[in-house]
C-alpha positions as CSV (number, residue, x, y, z in Angstrom):
1,M,96.9,-197.4,266.1
2,A,97.3,-200.3,263.7
3,I,98.7,-199.0,260.4
4,A,98.4,-201.4,257.4
5,T,101.8,-202.1,255.8
6,L,101.8,-201.2,252.1
7,L,102.6,-204.1,249.8
8,P,105.7,-203.7,247.6
9,A,103.4,-204.0,244.6
10,T,101.3,-201.0,245.9
11,T,104.4,-198.8,246.3
12,A,105.7,-199.9,242.9
13,F,102.3,-199.1,241.2
14,I,102.2,-195.6,242.7
15,Q,105.8,-194.9,241.7
16,R,105.6,-196.1,238.1
17,A,105.7,-193.7,235.1
18,P,102.3,-192.1,234.3
19,R,100.6,-194.2,231.7
20,M,97.1,-195.0,230.5
21,L,95.8,-197.9,228.3
22,I,94.8,-197.2,224.7
23,G,94.4,-200.3,222.5
24,A,97.4,-202.5,223.2
25,E,99.7,-199.7,224.5
26,W,100.4,-198.0,227.8
27,V,100.9,-194.4,226.8
28,E,101.5,-190.9,228.1
29,A,99.1,-188.1,227.2
30,A,99.7,-186.9,223.6
31,D,101.1,-183.6,224.8
32,G,103.0,-185.2,227.8
33,Q,100.9,-183.4,230.4
34,T,100.2,-185.0,233.8
35,M,98.0,-184.1,236.8
36,P,98.9,-184.7,240.5
37,L,96.8,-186.9,242.8
38,P,96.8,-185.9,246.5
39,N,96.5,-188.3,249.4
40,P,93.2,-187.2,251.0
41,A,94.5,-188.3,254.5
42,T,97.5,-185.9,254.3
43,G,96.9,-183.5,251.5
44,E,100.4,-184.4,250.1
45,Q,101.0,-185.5,246.5
46,L,100.5,-189.3,246.1
47,C,101.5,-189.6,242.4
48,V,100.8,-188.2,238.9
49,V,98.8,-189.6,236.0
50,P,98.4,-188.6,232.4
51,R,96.1,-185.7,231.6
52,A,94.4,-187.0,228.5
53,T,93.8,-184.8,225.5
54,V,90.9,-184.8,223.1
55,D,93.2,-186.7,220.6
56,D,93.9,-189.3,223.3
57,V,90.2,-189.9,223.8
58,D,89.6,-190.1,220.1
59,R,92.3,-192.8,219.8
60,A,90.8,-194.8,222.6
61,V,87.4,-194.7,221.1
62,L,88.8,-195.7,217.7
63,A,90.6,-198.6,219.3
64,A,87.3,-199.7,221.0
65,R,85.5,-199.2,217.7
66,Q,87.9,-201.4,215.8
67,A,87.9,-204.0,218.5
68,F,84.1,-204.2,218.3
69,D,83.8,-204.2,214.5
70,D,86.9,-206.0,213.3
71,S,88.7,-208.0,216.0
72,P,88.2,-211.5,217.2
73,W,86.2,-210.0,220.1
74,S,83.3,-209.4,217.7
75,R,83.0,-213.1,217.1
76,T,83.6,-214.3,220.7
77,R,81.0,-216.8,221.8
78,P,79.0,-216.5,225.1
79,R,81.0,-219.2,226.8
80,E,84.2,-217.4,226.1
81,R,82.9,-214.1,227.4
82,Q,81.7,-215.9,230.5
83,N,85.1,-217.5,231.1
84,L,87.0,-214.3,230.5
85,L,84.9,-212.5,233.1
86,W,85.5,-215.3,235.6
87,K,89.2,-215.1,234.9
88,L,89.2,-211.3,235.5
89,A,87.3,-211.8,238.8
90,D,89.8,-214.4,239.8
91,L,92.7,-212.0,239.1
92,M,91.0,-209.3,241.2
93,Q,90.6,-211.8,244.0
94,R,94.3,-212.6,243.8
95,D,95.1,-208.9,244.0
96,A,92.4,-207.8,246.4
97,E,94.7,-206.4,249.0
98,L,96.6,-204.4,246.4
99,L,93.4,-203.0,245.0
100,A,92.1,-202.1,248.4
101,Q,95.3,-200.3,249.3
102,L,95.2,-198.3,246.1
103,E,91.6,-197.4,246.7
104,C,92.5,-196.3,250.3
105,L,95.4,-194.2,249.3
106,N,93.6,-192.5,246.3
107,N,90.2,-192.1,247.8
108,G,90.8,-191.9,251.6
109,K,88.5,-194.7,252.6
110,S,89.3,-197.4,255.1
111,V,91.6,-200.1,253.6
112,A,89.8,-202.8,255.6
113,V,86.4,-201.6,254.4
114,A,87.7,-201.3,250.8
115,Q,88.8,-204.9,250.7
116,V,85.7,-206.5,252.2
117,M,83.2,-204.1,250.6
118,D,84.4,-202.3,247.5
119,V,86.8,-204.9,246.1
120,Q,84.7,-208.0,247.1
121,L,81.5,-206.5,245.8
122,A,83.2,-205.7,242.5
123,I,84.4,-209.3,242.2
124,D,81.0,-210.7,243.1
125,F,79.4,-208.5,240.5
126,L,81.7,-209.6,237.7
127,R,81.0,-213.2,238.6
128,Y,77.3,-212.6,238.6
129,M,77.5,-210.9,235.2
130,A,79.6,-213.7,233.8
131,G,76.6,-215.9,234.3
132,W,74.5,-213.7,232.1
133,A,76.8,-214.0,229.2
134,T,75.4,-217.4,228.4
135,K,71.8,-216.5,229.1
136,I,71.2,-213.6,226.7
137,E,68.1,-214.7,224.7
138,G,66.0,-213.6,221.8
139,S,62.6,-215.0,221.0
140,S,60.6,-216.3,218.1
141,V,57.3,-214.7,217.2
142,E,54.2,-215.9,215.3
143,V,53.4,-212.9,213.1
144,S,50.3,-212.1,211.1
145,V,51.5,-209.5,208.5
146,P,48.0,-208.7,207.5
147,L,49.0,-206.9,204.3
148,M,50.4,-210.2,203.0
149,P,47.7,-212.7,203.9
150,D,48.8,-215.5,201.5
151,Q,52.4,-215.6,202.6
152,Q,54.3,-217.6,205.3
153,F,56.9,-216.1,207.5
154,H,59.5,-217.0,210.1
155,S,60.1,-214.2,212.6
156,F,62.4,-213.8,215.6
157,I,63.9,-211.2,217.8
158,R,67.6,-210.9,218.5
159,R,69.3,-209.2,221.4
160,E,72.7,-207.7,220.2
161,A,75.5,-205.8,221.9
162,V,75.0,-202.1,221.7
163,G,78.6,-201.4,220.6
164,V,81.2,-199.0,222.0
165,V,80.5,-197.9,225.5
166,G,81.8,-194.6,227.0
167,A,81.9,-195.0,230.8
168,I,82.4,-192.2,233.2
169,V,82.5,-192.9,236.9
170,A,82.5,-191.0,240.2
171,W,85.2,-190.9,242.8
172,N,83.3,-192.3,245.8
173,F,83.5,-196.0,244.8
174,P,86.0,-195.9,241.9
175,L,86.6,-199.6,241.4
176,L,83.1,-200.9,242.2
177,L,81.4,-198.3,239.8
178,A,83.9,-199.2,237.1
179,C,83.0,-202.8,237.4
180,W,79.2,-202.0,237.4
181,K,79.9,-200.6,233.9
182,L,82.5,-203.1,232.7
183,G,80.6,-206.3,233.8
184,P,77.5,-206.0,231.6
185,A,79.5,-204.5,228.7
186,L,81.9,-207.4,228.6
187,A,79.1,-210.0,229.2
188,T,77.2,-208.7,226.2
189,G,80.2,-208.3,223.9
190,C,80.6,-204.5,223.9
191,T,83.9,-202.6,224.1
192,V,84.6,-199.9,226.6
193,V,86.4,-196.6,227.0
194,L,86.5,-195.8,230.8
195,K,87.2,-192.3,232.0
196,P,87.6,-192.6,235.8
197,A,87.0,-189.6,238.0
198,D,89.7,-186.9,237.9
199,E,90.5,-187.6,241.6
200,T,90.6,-191.4,241.6
201,P,92.0,-193.2,238.6
202,L,94.4,-195.6,240.2
203,T,92.2,-198.7,240.6
204,A,90.9,-198.2,237.0
205,L,94.5,-198.3,235.8
206,K,95.2,-201.5,237.8
207,L,91.9,-203.0,236.5
208,A,93.2,-202.3,232.9
209,E,96.3,-204.3,233.7
210,L,94.2,-207.2,234.9
211,V,91.9,-207.1,231.8
212,Q,95.1,-207.5,229.7
213,E,96.3,-210.3,231.9
214,A,93.0,-212.1,231.7
215,G,93.4,-212.3,227.9
216,Y,91.0,-209.8,226.5
217,P,91.8,-208.7,222.9
218,D,93.5,-205.3,222.5
219,G,91.0,-202.4,222.5
220,V,88.2,-204.1,224.3
221,F,89.0,-202.1,227.4
222,N,90.7,-198.7,227.3
223,V,91.3,-196.3,230.2
224,V,91.9,-192.5,229.7
225,T,92.8,-190.5,232.8
226,G,92.3,-186.7,232.9
227,T,89.8,-184.0,233.6
228,G,86.0,-184.2,233.1
229,I,86.2,-180.9,231.2
230,T,88.6,-182.2,228.6
231,A,88.6,-186.0,228.5
232,G,85.0,-186.6,229.8
233,S,83.6,-184.0,227.4
234,A,85.5,-185.5,224.5
235,L,84.1,-189.0,225.3
236,T,80.6,-187.6,225.6
237,H,80.7,-185.9,222.3
238,N,82.5,-188.6,220.3
239,P,80.2,-189.8,217.4
240,R,81.8,-193.3,217.5
241,V,80.4,-194.0,220.9
242,D,77.1,-196.0,220.9
243,K,76.3,-195.8,224.6
244,L,77.2,-193.5,227.4
245,T,77.0,-194.6,231.0
246,F,77.7,-192.1,233.8
247,T,77.7,-192.1,237.6
248,G,78.0,-188.7,239.2
249,S,76.3,-185.5,240.0
250,T,72.8,-184.7,238.7
251,A,74.1,-181.4,237.1
252,V,76.7,-183.2,235.0
253,G,74.4,-186.1,234.3
254,K,71.8,-183.7,232.8
255,E,74.4,-182.2,230.5
256,I,75.5,-185.6,229.3
257,G,71.9,-186.6,228.7
258,K,71.3,-183.5,226.6
259,I,74.4,-184.2,224.5
260,A,73.5,-187.9,224.1
261,M,70.0,-187.0,222.8
262,D,71.5,-184.8,220.1
263,S,73.1,-187.9,218.6
264,M,70.6,-190.4,219.9
265,T,73.4,-192.1,221.9
266,R,72.0,-194.6,224.3
267,V,72.5,-193.5,227.9
268,T,72.3,-194.7,231.5
269,L,72.6,-192.1,234.2
270,E,73.0,-192.9,237.9
271,L,72.9,-189.6,239.6
272,G,72.5,-187.9,243.0
273,G,70.4,-188.7,245.9
274,K,69.0,-187.3,249.2
275,S,67.6,-190.6,250.6
276,P,65.2,-190.6,253.5
277,T,65.5,-192.9,256.5
278,I,62.1,-193.3,258.2
279,V,61.9,-194.6,261.7
280,M,58.4,-195.6,262.8
281,A,57.3,-195.7,266.4
282,D,57.2,-199.5,266.6
283,A,60.8,-200.0,265.3
284,D,63.6,-201.5,267.2
285,L,65.0,-198.1,268.1
286,G,68.5,-199.2,269.0
287,S,68.9,-201.0,265.7
288,A,67.3,-198.1,263.9
289,A,69.7,-195.5,265.4
290,A,72.7,-197.7,264.6
291,G,71.4,-198.3,261.1
292,A,70.7,-194.6,260.5
293,A,74.2,-193.7,261.7
294,S,75.7,-196.2,259.3
295,A,73.4,-195.0,256.5
296,I,74.9,-191.5,256.6
297,F,78.4,-191.9,258.0
298,F,79.6,-194.9,256.0
299,N,82.2,-193.9,253.4
300,Q,82.3,-190.4,255.0
301,G,78.7,-189.8,253.8
302,Q,80.1,-189.9,250.2
303,V,77.4,-192.3,249.0
304,C,74.8,-191.4,246.4
305,C,72.1,-193.3,248.4
306,A,73.3,-192.2,251.8
307,G,70.5,-191.8,254.3
308,S,71.1,-188.1,254.7
309,R,67.5,-187.2,255.7
310,L,66.2,-188.8,259.0
311,Y,62.5,-188.8,259.8
312,V,61.6,-190.1,263.3
313,Q,58.1,-190.4,264.7
314,R,57.9,-187.5,267.1
315,K,57.6,-189.3,270.5
316,H,61.0,-191.1,269.9
317,F,62.7,-188.3,268.0
318,D,64.9,-186.9,270.8
319,N,66.0,-190.4,271.9
320,V,66.9,-191.6,268.5
321,V,68.8,-188.4,267.6
322,A,70.7,-188.6,271.0
323,D,71.7,-192.3,270.2
324,I,73.0,-191.3,266.7
325,A,74.9,-188.4,268.2
326,G,76.5,-190.7,270.7
327,I,77.6,-193.1,267.9
328,A,79.0,-190.1,265.9
329,N,80.9,-188.7,268.9
330,A,82.5,-192.1,269.5
331,M,83.8,-192.5,266.0
332,K,87.5,-192.3,265.4
333,L,88.7,-190.3,262.4
334,G,92.0,-190.7,260.7
335,S,93.9,-192.3,257.8
336,G,92.2,-195.2,256.1
337,L,95.4,-197.2,256.5
338,D,94.8,-197.1,260.3
339,T,92.6,-200.2,260.7
340,S,91.2,-198.9,264.0
341,V,89.7,-195.8,262.3
342,D,85.9,-195.5,261.9
343,M,85.9,-192.7,259.3
344,G,88.5,-191.4,256.9
345,P,88.9,-188.1,255.2
346,L,86.7,-186.6,252.4
347,I,88.0,-186.9,248.9
348,S,89.4,-183.4,248.5
349,A,89.9,-179.9,249.9
350,R,87.1,-178.8,247.6
351,Q,84.7,-181.4,248.9
352,Q,85.7,-180.5,252.5
353,E,84.9,-176.9,251.8
354,R,81.5,-177.8,250.2
355,V,80.4,-179.8,253.2
356,W,81.6,-177.1,255.6
357,R,79.6,-174.5,253.8
358,Y,76.4,-176.5,254.4
359,I,77.2,-176.9,258.1
360,E,77.8,-173.1,258.3
361,M,74.6,-172.5,256.4
362,G,72.7,-174.5,259.0
363,R,74.3,-172.5,261.9
364,D,73.5,-169.2,260.2
365,S,69.9,-170.2,259.7
366,G,69.4,-171.0,263.4
367,A,69.6,-174.8,263.1
368,T,71.0,-176.8,266.1
369,I,74.2,-178.8,265.7
370,A,73.5,-181.9,267.8
371,C,77.0,-183.2,267.3
372,G,80.0,-182.7,265.1
373,G,80.1,-179.5,263.1
374,E,83.9,-179.3,263.0
375,Q,86.6,-179.8,260.4
376,F,90.3,-180.3,260.7
377,G,93.5,-181.3,259.0
378,P,96.1,-182.1,257.7
379,G,94.0,-184.0,255.2
380,Y,90.3,-183.3,254.5
381,F,88.4,-184.3,257.6
382,V,84.9,-183.3,258.7
383,K,83.5,-184.8,261.9
384,P,80.2,-186.7,261.6
385,T,77.5,-184.1,262.1
386,V,73.8,-184.3,263.1
387,I,71.7,-181.2,262.6
388,V,68.2,-180.6,264.0
389,D,65.6,-177.8,264.0
390,V,65.7,-177.6,260.2
391,D,62.7,-176.7,258.0
392,Q,61.8,-179.3,255.3
393,Q,62.4,-176.7,252.6
394,H,65.9,-175.7,253.8
395,S,68.8,-176.4,251.4
396,L,70.2,-178.8,254.0
397,V,67.2,-181.0,253.4
398,Q,66.6,-180.4,249.7
399,E,70.2,-180.5,248.3
400,E,72.8,-183.3,248.2
401,I,75.7,-182.5,250.5
402,F,77.7,-185.7,249.9
403,G,79.4,-185.7,253.3
404,P,78.8,-187.0,256.9
405,V,76.0,-184.6,257.6
406,L,72.6,-185.8,258.7
407,V,69.5,-183.6,259.0
408,A,66.8,-185.0,261.3
409,I,63.2,-184.0,261.4
410,P,60.3,-185.4,263.5
411,F,57.0,-186.5,262.0
412,D,53.5,-187.2,263.4
413,D,52.0,-190.1,261.4
414,E,52.6,-192.3,258.3
415,A,51.1,-189.8,255.9
416,D,53.4,-187.1,257.3
417,A,56.4,-189.3,256.9
418,L,55.6,-190.2,253.3
419,R,54.9,-186.5,252.4
420,M,58.3,-185.4,253.6
421,A,60.1,-188.4,252.2
422,N,58.8,-187.7,248.8
423,D,59.3,-183.9,249.0
424,S,62.6,-184.0,247.3
425,P,63.9,-183.6,243.7
426,Y,65.7,-187.0,244.2
427,G,64.5,-190.6,244.3
428,L,67.4,-193.0,244.6
429,G,66.9,-194.9,247.8
430,A,64.9,-194.9,251.0
431,S,64.7,-197.1,254.2
432,I,61.8,-197.8,256.5
433,W,62.5,-199.0,260.1
434,S,59.4,-200.8,261.4
435,N,58.2,-204.2,262.6
436,D,54.6,-203.5,261.3
437,L,54.6,-205.3,258.0
438,A,51.2,-204.0,257.1
439,A,52.4,-200.4,257.4
440,V,55.6,-201.2,255.6
441,H,53.7,-202.7,252.6
442,R,51.4,-199.7,252.5
443,M,54.4,-197.4,252.4
444,I,56.7,-199.1,249.9
445,P,54.6,-198.4,246.8
446,R,54.1,-194.8,247.9
447,I,57.8,-194.0,248.2
448,K,59.2,-192.5,245.0
449,S,62.6,-194.1,244.8
450,G,64.4,-196.8,242.9
451,S,65.2,-198.8,246.0
452,V,63.4,-199.3,249.3
453,W,65.2,-201.1,252.2
454,V,63.4,-202.3,255.3
455,N,65.3,-202.4,258.6
456,C,68.5,-201.9,256.7
457,H,69.9,-199.2,254.3
458,S,72.1,-199.3,251.2
459,A,72.0,-203.1,251.1
460,L,73.0,-204.0,247.5
461,D,73.0,-207.2,245.7
462,P,74.2,-207.9,242.1
463,A,70.7,-209.4,241.2
464,L,68.8,-206.2,242.3
465,P,68.6,-203.4,239.8
466,F,69.9,-200.1,241.2
467,G,69.0,-196.6,239.9
468,G,66.7,-193.7,240.6
469,Y,63.4,-191.9,240.1
470,K,63.2,-188.2,239.3
471,M,66.6,-186.3,239.3
472,S,68.4,-189.4,240.5
473,G,68.8,-190.7,237.0
474,V,67.7,-192.8,234.0
475,G,68.1,-196.5,233.7
476,R,69.5,-199.2,236.1
477,E,72.7,-200.7,237.1
478,M,73.0,-204.4,238.1
479,G,70.5,-207.3,237.6
480,Y,69.2,-208.3,234.3
481,A,68.2,-204.7,233.7
482,A,71.9,-203.9,233.1
483,I,72.0,-206.5,230.3
484,E,69.0,-204.8,228.7
485,H,70.8,-201.4,228.8
486,Y,73.9,-202.8,227.0
487,T,72.0,-204.4,224.2
488,E,69.7,-203.5,221.3
489,L,66.7,-205.5,220.0
490,K,66.6,-206.5,216.3
491,S,63.4,-207.8,214.8
492,V,63.8,-210.2,211.9
493,L,61.1,-211.2,209.4
494,I,61.8,-213.9,206.7
495,K,59.3,-214.5,204.0
496,L,59.4,-218.3,203.2
């Protein structure tokens, strides 16, 4: 066992008085209420944070509104926005170990993985978005205006910041998801009110400190901690918000989308997934088994694009499933501070109970538990589980479990694999494991998902847009597509 030693700065951050950032001030909730945060590895209380009221959210949105309309931020040039993002990324790099420890303690994930994956990807993304700040372009247009044939015109199209952004993020990658929202917002000149997940606000609060240290004007970035029912709902309904961006469950995303349409608030929704992993007969089966295991067990299966449905060509099905079960059985579970651990706890007792219900549902319906199928404590642990002998229409196959549970089904041919892969209300990601490039290129356009990976899974890059088809969402994160979602187009026509 190799337990990471907490930095003094980590301990101090956890022990500090509960505060959140609104405008220039670190404040308590208006009514003084707080909410406890448990350590997922032990179930014990880690610390407390403010439980924001509706008034707190209103004040944060007003601060963001004033910063967008009236502060020097509204006149900041592209080069300055670029440099501020670089400075923020540099500060995150300086404090990478601290951010990783906070993420580990608050979320339960491996501290080592958090530093090399969550924190570093967030830094890389901000640096990528910094480059876009100086490359946001409009265009000039030669117009006809047929109703005024004798006149001359000059016409152009501007791309302008959308305004105040209300951002609500999930608990599985708290820091990374916050930066996915923050990067394009700051690159384009928007202001932000961030409502982190109820369970995981710590890295968002540290991020707010770093935004201040980087030199952003007051009110450009605000963080309100609290419940989705109160703070999240208040942010969603606030008429001063110009754009809502949400990462989380499909059910909540649909409600946010409906509310946004009532006021025509711009919206981006990155929602749930039930991503298929397709292993063709010609694949490197060892690599495919290892890749499929990583696709579902990484981050305890708490990944929106986790490869939670496995389809293997029938003649290799038993061998691939046995290999994945072997990998799962060899995984060490424990605290994310233990650097020898392969898998940490789930986020909460509620999530542990949800995942366990699905496993029990499988047992009750006659499915076979090929490995795992156990839970334990203290903390919120579920062993990596593989389930076979499941019908394609079973809830295990059709519903997002969001835990380390893989359902595996054999298929006979390419058409069979595509039919089952697309037989889902979701369409976030998919992977194909094959060395037959002709078959791969036939399959890619027929898979209904926002991302398709070949001989890998959940491989993300800041330049590649990420988002879903169907119930997996609306709009895209990352890439230039994100810039488009944080801007409006304005057409200008000047009669000479």
